[in-house]
BAZA-440371 format. One line per field, with one value per residue: x, y, z of N, C-alpha, C, O, CB in turn. Coordinates in pm, whole numbers, plus 50000, padded with zeros to 5 digits. Glycine has a CB too. Layout:
residues N
n.u: [X_...]
n.v: [Y_...]
n.w: [Z_...]
ca.u: [X_...]
ca.v: [Y_...]
ca.w: [Z_...]
c.u: [X_...]
c.v: [Y_...]
c.w: [Z_...]
o.u: [X_...]
o.v: [Y_...]
o.w: [Z_...]
cb.u: [X_...]
cb.v: [Y_...]
cb.w: [Z_...]
//
This chain:
residues 167
n.u: [31033_31022_31270_31275_31192_30925_30649_30380_30070_30159_30117_30119_30072_29769_29770_29738_29935_29852_29943_30228_30298_30455_30788_31024_31281_31529_31783_32059_31920_31656_31319_31067_30718_30415_30081_29838_29566_29405_29262_29042_28949_29064_29277_29628_29943_30257_30611_30857_31029_30870_30710_30824_30765_30500_30171_29909_29662_29638_29423_29456_29611_29426_29222_29363_29439_29188_29099_29278_29210_28952_28628_28653_28764_28586_28534_28537_28768_28953_28973_29084_29332_29447_29456_29633_29868_29899_29940_30187_30356_30319_30433_30276_30047_29829_29882_30134_30365_30341_30361_30500_30725_30826_30930_30774_30690_30556_30522_30674_30537_30275_30228_30232_30014_29672_29525_29700_29726_29455_29431_29602_29488_29218_28857_28680_28531_28303_28095_28180_28450_28803_29136_29421_29733_29873_30100_30223_30480_30579_30590_30355_30255_30166_30136_30093_29871_29527_29163_28982_28771_28680_28712_28892_29115_29172_29251_29479_29648_29949_30112_30200_30446_30581_30610_30774_31011_31086_31144]
n.v: [15901_16207_16384_16649_16625_16640_16464_16469_16348_16089_15744_15540_15234_15236_15505_15792_16069_16395_16668_16884_16949_17072_17161_17035_17106_16903_16900_16903_16812_16826_16763_16669_16701_16543_16569_16325_16122_15854_15561_15494_15734_15881_16146_16202_16329_16277_16211_16206_15978_15784_15664_15436_15241_15259_15181_15250_15440_15300_15152_14929_14755_14711_14578_14351_14227_14168_13986_13781_13707_13624_13454_13238_13326_13357_13111_12823_12672_12854_13028_12850_12803_13065_13093_12887_12985_13220_13122_13011_13213_13469_13637_13773_13627_13436_13157_13125_13049_12771_12683_12845_12935_12693_12596_12475_12434_12568_12466_12654_12676_12614_12807_13036_13010_12974_12802_12586_12485_12407_12209_12020_11946_11923_11986_12089_11826_11823_12042_12035_11991_12059_12183_11972_11847_11534_11417_11588_11683_11719_11904_12124_11950_11769_11489_11496_11632_11692_11689_11708_11614_11798_11636_11439_11602_11686_11445_11403_11595_11754_11729_12017_12001_11817_11945_12150_12022_11935_12159]
n.w: [33634_33466_33271_33356_33614_33680_33782_33762_33653_33614_33709_33996_34090_34248_34265_34106_34019_34092_34108_34174_34511_34728_34844_35078_35309_35447_35639_35431_35219_34977_34960_34743_34740_34648_34532_34540_34425_34536_34380_34527_34610_34817_34907_34913_35022_34912_34939_34680_34693_34814_34623_34520_34701_34789_34694_34715_34904_35130_35106_34943_35102_35307_35166_35077_35320_35424_35236_35283_35543_35507_35490_35663_35898_36103_36200_36427_36393_36292_36512_36697_36577_36588_36868_36936_36818_36967_37231_37196_37086_37202_37467_37655_37676_37887_37899_37802_37948_37976_37720_37496_37649_37729_37501_37310_36975_36666_36340_36077_35829_35898_36081_35927_35759_35769_35610_35562_35821_35863_35665_35772_36025_35979_35965_36261_36431_36596_36796_37065_37068_37089_37021_37073_37189_37138_37262_37521_37546_37300_36989_36812_36559_36259_36323_36592_36679_36746_36746_37041_37324_37622_37851_37757_37711_37973_38090_37949_38031_38131_38434_38628_38756_38599_38344_38416_38469_38217_38081]
ca.u: [31029_31071_31399_31261_31153_30781_30583_30235_30009_30203_30040_30195_29969_29637_29792_29777_29989_29773_30031_30331_30240_30553_30919_31068_31424_31570_31928_32105_31836_31527_31224_30948_30593_30320_29941_29787_29430_29393_29144_28929_28904_29139_29393_29748_30061_30370_30736_30894_31089_30769_30642_30883_30715_30358_30088_29775_29652_29618_29306_29503_29649_29302_29155_29444_29430_29054_29089_29353_29135_28832_28512_28687_28814_28483_28511_28608_28900_29039_28997_29177_29464_29497_29486_29754_29980_29914_30002_30326_30439_30293_30468_30171_29935_29831_29933_30266_30464_30329_30378_30613_30843_30877_30993_30681_30694_30457_30596_30663_30435_30144_30218_30210_29894_29558_29484_29788_29682_29327_29451_29669_29403_29082_28755_28642_28426_28182_28108_28245_28590_28904_29269_29499_29853_29869_30212_30243_30620_30614_30544_30235_30292_30052_30121_30078_29762_29396_29046_28938_28675_28740_28750_29014_29225_29206_29325_29607_29721_30081_30121_30291_30582_30644_30655_30886_31131_31125_31177]
ca.v: [16044_16273_16451_16774_16593_16651_16333_16490_16270_15949_15659_15442_15147_15301_15646_15887_16194_16507_16783_16914_17014_17162_17103_17051_17087_16822_16911_16950_16753_16887_16657_16715_16638_16538_16541_16208_16081_15709_15517_15487_15870_15947_16225_16192_16401_16185_16256_16131_15847_15688_15598_15304_15145_15276_15157_15303_15518_15205_15073_14800_14672_14670_14477_14229_14159_14112_13866_13677_13661_13569_13414_13136_13386_13350_12970_12774_12625_12973_13074_12754_12831_13189_13068_12806_13076_13313_13049_12982_13325_13596_13627_13829_13532_13367_13019_13126_12975_12626_12652_12915_12936_12556_12563_12410_12509_12551_12470_12782_12677_12615_12937_13139_12990_12904_12695_12472_12431_12339_12085_11925_11897_11902_12065_12043_11727_11848_12168_12018_11953_12165_12138_11906_11775_11396_11410_11725_11724_11737_12027_12122_11894_11690_11360_11516_11726_11631_11753_11622_11669_11855_11524_11380_11697_11683_11321_11413_11710_11736_11796_12132_11962_11747_12036_12231_11940_11919_12291]
ca.w: [33644_33345_33286_33431_33751_33699_33770_33754_33546_33619_33799_34073_34147_34252_34296_34002_34074_34041_34085_34273_34629_34786_34870_35217_35333_35562_35634_35300_35115_34947_34925_34673_34781_34537_34567_34468_34461_34521_34307_34619_34634_34924_34863_34996_34977_34932_34881_34560_34724_34861_34512_34494_34799_34816_34576_34739_35027_35239_35070_34888_35216_35375_35082_35076_35449_35443_35152_35350_35659_35444_35569_35763_36022_36206_36233_36546_36353_36284_36649_36758_36517_36647_37010_36937_36789_37079_37343_37162_37042_37268_37609_37740_37684_38016_37889_37738_38030_37956_37578_37435_37737_37734_37373_37218_36851_36559_36215_36008_35724_35963_36148_35826_35678_35828_35518_35587_35950_35844_35590_35861_36134_35931_36034_36395_36408_36676_36871_37196_37047_37075_36981_37177_37147_37188_37356_37567_37540_37159_36926_36728_36430_36211_36391_36736_36705_36722_36807_37151_37420_37743_37937_37702_37735_38115_38114_37878_38084_38188_38564_38621_38798_38487_38240_38467_38456_38076_38022]
c.u: [31086_31201_31387_31215_31004_30716_30431_30180_30052_30121_30134_30094_29833_29648_29832_29824_29913_29864_30135_30265_30337_30687_30955_31218_31442_31721_31970_32015_31706_31434_31099_30828_30492_30181_29893_29643_29416_29265_29020_28877_28981_29258_29506_29855_30180_30497_30777_30945_30987_30704_30703_30826_30564_30279_29944_29776_29646_29502_29346_29540_29524_29229_29230_29432_29292_29033_29162_29273_29010_28725_28547_28738_28712_28458_28585_28748_28999_29072_29095_29319_29526_29536_29614_29877_30005_29981_30151_30412_30418_30319_30361_30051_29943_29890_30072_30368_30459_30344_30505_30739_30905_30946_30904_30674_30576_30536_30570_30551_30295_30121_30180_30076_29787_29516_29569_29748_29553_29343_29520_29572_29261_28982_28724_28522_28297_28203_28182_28393_28680_29039_29346_29624_29850_29978_30246_30387_30669_30547_30408_30278_30180_30030_30093_29963_29630_29287_28996_28832_28750_28790_28881_29135_29268_29286_29465_29696_29851_30081_30226_30433_30656_30692_30767_31018_31179_31170_31328]
c.v: [16103_16348_16579_16750_16600_16515_16347_16415_16124_15874_15558_15353_15213_15452_15728_16016_16310_16625_16794_16987_17116_17089_17131_17030_17002_16816_16971_16900_16831_16777_16717_16634_16652_16504_16428_16183_15933_15676_15509_15627_15947_16022_16212_16281_16314_16245_16158_15991_15744_15610_15462_15198_15148_15258_15206_15384_15428_15113_14936_14705_14622_14563_14345_14155_14102_13990_13750_13619_13585_13521_13314_13195_13383_13206_12929_12722_12742_13024_12980_12777_12956_13169_12986_12895_13171_13245_13029_13107_13458_13584_13684_13734_13455_13225_13011_13043_12825_12586_12717_12910_12797_12516_12486_12495_12478_12562_12601_12785_12679_12749_13047_13126_12911_12786_12569_12404_12350_12209_11978_11863_11867_11985_12005_11949_11752_11976_12155_11978_12076_12100_12080_11845_11637_11376_11554_11772_11743_11863_12011_12077_11799_11559_11375_11611_11661_11719_11659_11692_11724_11744_11460_11471_11695_11558_11327_11523_11671_11802_11908_12095_11892_11845_12126_12154_11932_12050_12314]
c.w: [33514_33375_33368_33575_33777_33679_33769_33634_33544_33721_33864_34144_34136_34273_34174_34069_34009_34008_34195_34390_34687_34803_35015_35223_35457_35557_35502_35187_35099_34897_34862_34720_34668_34589_34477_34512_34430_34443_34397_34655_34739_34864_34963_34936_35014_34876_34771_34592_34768_34746_34478_34587_34817_34687_34593_34868_35150_35206_35015_35001_35288_35297_35086_35208_35472_35354_35219_35466_35615_35541_35679_35894_36134_36252_36361_36513_36347_36424_36720_36706_36578_36793_37023_36914_36905_37198_37320_37143_37115_37419_37703_37754_37817_38013_37826_37815_38004_37809_37524_37519_37749_37604_37278_37092_36760_36430_36141_35905_35783_36032_36048_35756_35753_35741_35540_35718_35932_35765_35675_35963_36090_36009_36171_36380_36485_36757_37005_37184_37040_37051_37099_37114_37212_37294_37395_37565_37396_37105_36860_36590_36388_36286_36541_36772_36667_36783_36916_37236_37541_37837_37888_37726_37881_38150_38054_37935_38151_38326_38558_38662_38684_38381_38288_38453_38313_38014_38023]
o.u: [31185_31236_31480_31201_30961_30726_30361_30238_29988_30061_30219_30037_29787_29547_29950_29762_29911_29863_30130_30184_30304_30696_30922_31273_31378_31780_31922_32031_31654_31468_31034_30836_30483_30165_29906_29604_29416_29170_28907_28774_28965_29331_29483_29858_30202_30494_30735_30909_31016_30648_30638_30836_30505_30314_29866_29880_29648_29484_29276_29504_29516_29178_29169_29416_29280_28959_29117_29270_28969_28733_28476_28753_28747_28370_28683_28838_29114_29187_29180_29415_29643_29638_29695_29977_30120_30071_30230_30529_30493_30237_30357_29963_30052_29943_30122_30450_30562_30340_30607_30847_31025_31013_30951_30655_30507_30610_30458_30478_30204_30009_30106_30028_29809_29477_29517_29739_29544_29275_29500_29575_29190_29018_28740_28420_28191_28317_28240_28452_28640_29055_29339_29621_29826_29950_30291_30412_30784_30459_30353_30332_30105_29915_30072_29960_29620_29315_28969_28807_28869_28897_28969_29244_29388_29379_29557_29809_29861_30051_30328_30529_30778_30803_30848_31123_31300_31228_31375]
o.v: [16054_16371_16613_16846_16568_16456_16246_16419_16043_15934_15499_15392_15244_15519_15732_16065_16322_16676_16723_17077_17234_16968_17236_16946_17026_16737_17078_16942_16892_16706_16804_16512_16756_16421_16433_16218_15892_15756_15515_15639_16069_15968_16211_16304_16282_16320_16042_15895_15624_15503_15381_15079_15047_15314_15204_15396_15478_15009_14837_14587_14505_14467_14239_14033_13996_13899_13636_13498_13490_13546_13306_13122_13404_13182_12993_12729_12731_13059_13026_12770_12956_13222_13011_12882_13201_13303_13031_13106_13552_13528_13646_13759_13413_13178_12902_12973_12758_12467_12650_12885_12785_12413_12437_12617_12378_12659_12653_12884_12739_12798_13139_13224_12797_12682_12458_12282_12237_12110_11859_11742_11792_12049_11885_11988_11706_12013_12252_11935_12182_11978_12131_11798_11628_11325_11632_11892_11778_11921_11901_12156_11753_11521_11275_11665_11587_11810_11542_11812_11697_11756_11429_11424_11702_11564_11262_11541_11568_11921_11894_12151_11905_11831_12172_12213_11923_12051_12418]
o.w: [33460_33491_33442_33651_33888_33571_33774_33525_33478_33811_33798_34246_34025_34295_34140_34163_33886_33896_34295_34368_34695_34778_35070_35152_35560_35483_35464_35072_35193_34802_34919_34736_34602_34679_34354_34623_34314_34442_34348_34721_34750_34780_35084_34816_35131_34779_34771_34524_34759_34769_34411_34559_34857_34583_34498_34933_35263_35269_35039_34996_35326_35355_35098_35209_35534_35391_35214_35486_35682_35661_35779_35992_36249_36335_36398_36598_36391_36452_36796_36783_36616_36838_37113_36984_36938_37259_37414_37180_37090_37491_37820_37837_37856_38113_37800_37754_38010_37777_37509_37467_37777_37599_37176_37100_36776_36411_36142_35894_35726_36039_36081_35698_35794_35793_35536_35725_35981_35794_35653_35985_36158_36108_36194_36322_36443_36784_37053_37283_36992_37060_37210_37001_37332_37402_37312_37581_37372_37169_36852_36512_36474_36311_36609_36882_36569_36861_36888_37222_37559_37895_37968_37757_37910_38230_38104_37889_38218_38336_38491_38610_38672_38331_38208_38429_38288_37905_37978]
cb.u: [31108_30965_31458_31162_31222_30720_30626_30200_30041_30353_29926_30294_30001_29553_29898_29659_30145_29665_29949_30447_30203_30503_31029_30994_31497_31505_31995_32248_31806_31541_31185_30965_30538_30365_29850_29877_29321_29392_29170_28969_28764_29188_29355_29797_30072_30343_30848_30999_31193_30661_30646_31036_30779_30329_30087_29669_29529_29594_29221_29624_29739_29211_29143_29591_29466_28947_29148_29486_29096_28871_28406_28792_28857_28353_28555_28527_28893_28970_28864_29133_29452_29392_29368_29747_29953_29776_29933_30331_30416_30147_30597_30124_29937_29691_29836_30316_30440_30195_30256_30577_30805_30765_31117_30537_30822_30339_30558_30793_30452_30133_30350_30320_29930_29440_29495_29938_29660_29227_29534_29784_29400_29044_28626_28607_28477_28149_27972_28171_28605_28907_29347_29415_29984_29886_30338_30191_30707_30572_30644_30163_30430_30070_30246_30207_29784_29389_28934_29057_28571_28639_28637_28998_29183_29080_29249_29582_29636_30191_30156_30239_30575_30547_30540_30862_31105_31011_31106]
cb.v: [16094_16369_16484_16866_16684_16756_16241_16642_16332_15940_15586_15511_15113_15240_15660_15915_16205_16549_16913_17000_16910_17217_17160_16952_17223_16677_16773_16904_16607_17002_16574_16703_16701_16435_16670_16082_16166_15639_15383_15412_15868_15843_16373_16045_16546_16049_16268_16208_15863_15762_15687_15311_15170_15414_15011_15189_15609_15277_15147_14821_14752_14791_14526_14262_14255_14218_13893_13730_13779_13456_13356_13043_13528_13410_12882_12663_12553_13085_13082_12609_12847_13300_12995_12695_13155_13369_12913_12899_13347_13642_13698_13963_13432_13360_12935_13269_13002_12578_12701_13057_12989_12459_12485_12391_12482_12659_12351_12816_12555_12499_12972_13135_12919_13000_12741_12516_12545_12431_12113_11993_11997_11756_12072_12165_11592_11727_12224_11914_11870_12256_12253_11797_11852_11295_11336_11738_11621_11614_12074_12263_11820_11659_11276_11569_11857_11487_11783_11582_11561_11945_11419_11352_11838_11690_11202_11438_11786_11798_11694_12245_11869_11646_12121_12271_11801_11862_12405]
cb.w: [33768_33288_33150_33360_33845_33602_33885_33745_33416_33653_33724_34176_34294_34363_34403_33905_34048_34143_34076_34210_34734_34923_34773_35312_35348_35560_35655_35275_35148_34841_35050_34519_34913_34431_34550_34495_34385_34661_34242_34747_34672_35030_34844_35006_35040_34868_34989_34482_34832_34939_34391_34509_34931_34879_34543_34747_35022_35372_34967_34794_35314_35396_34938_35048_35562_35412_35011_35399_35749_35357_35479_35707_35996_36153_36118_36613_36215_36201_36728_36729_36364_36634_37079_36828_36661_37121_37364_37037_36899_37243_37633_37683_37563_38070_37807_37724_38178_38008_37497_37409_37876_37763_37397_37283_36778_36567_36126_35940_35633_36067_36217_35725_35549_35849_35372_35592_36052_35774_35463_35933_36245_35940_35949_36490_36443_36770_36897_37277_36918_37202_36919_37250_37185_37073_37293_37705_37610_37075_36823_36723_36436_36067_36370_36793_36626_36781_36699_37238_37463_37816_37941_37550_37695_38201_38057_37729_38183_38095_38676_38710_38922_38425_38191_38616_38509_37996_38098]
//
């Protein structure tokens, strides 16, 4: 900010400041608001303190999240990864009681990155395969996860009385 406080003409990320909009009082403080036009064309009015945290109107966040999700988000491997995380971390999920509530964990690095998960388990070998833990009392970890058929999963299932005892 210049000595006189005028930041018109300055650029913050994708937000060039067009001009001063108005000032608002909040208690004893006075907050200056500035009109900005994002590189994508959207106009926003922001207070001065927001320029340290905001770099666009939201378009940058949308682009970044879509790059992260990328084309693999439509794959069965991605859906299996999301379902694994939901069973473990979302109490509203119907299977949470048999996973998250039991203390079954997903390693932080696999939880944070679909790419890490995919490198650990590899691509789904056939359309009739889905994710399975080899030992139902162990966590989702590279040595305990595999792609199996429905029949193999049913044979590997933990009786409800057994998982209640281990919880």
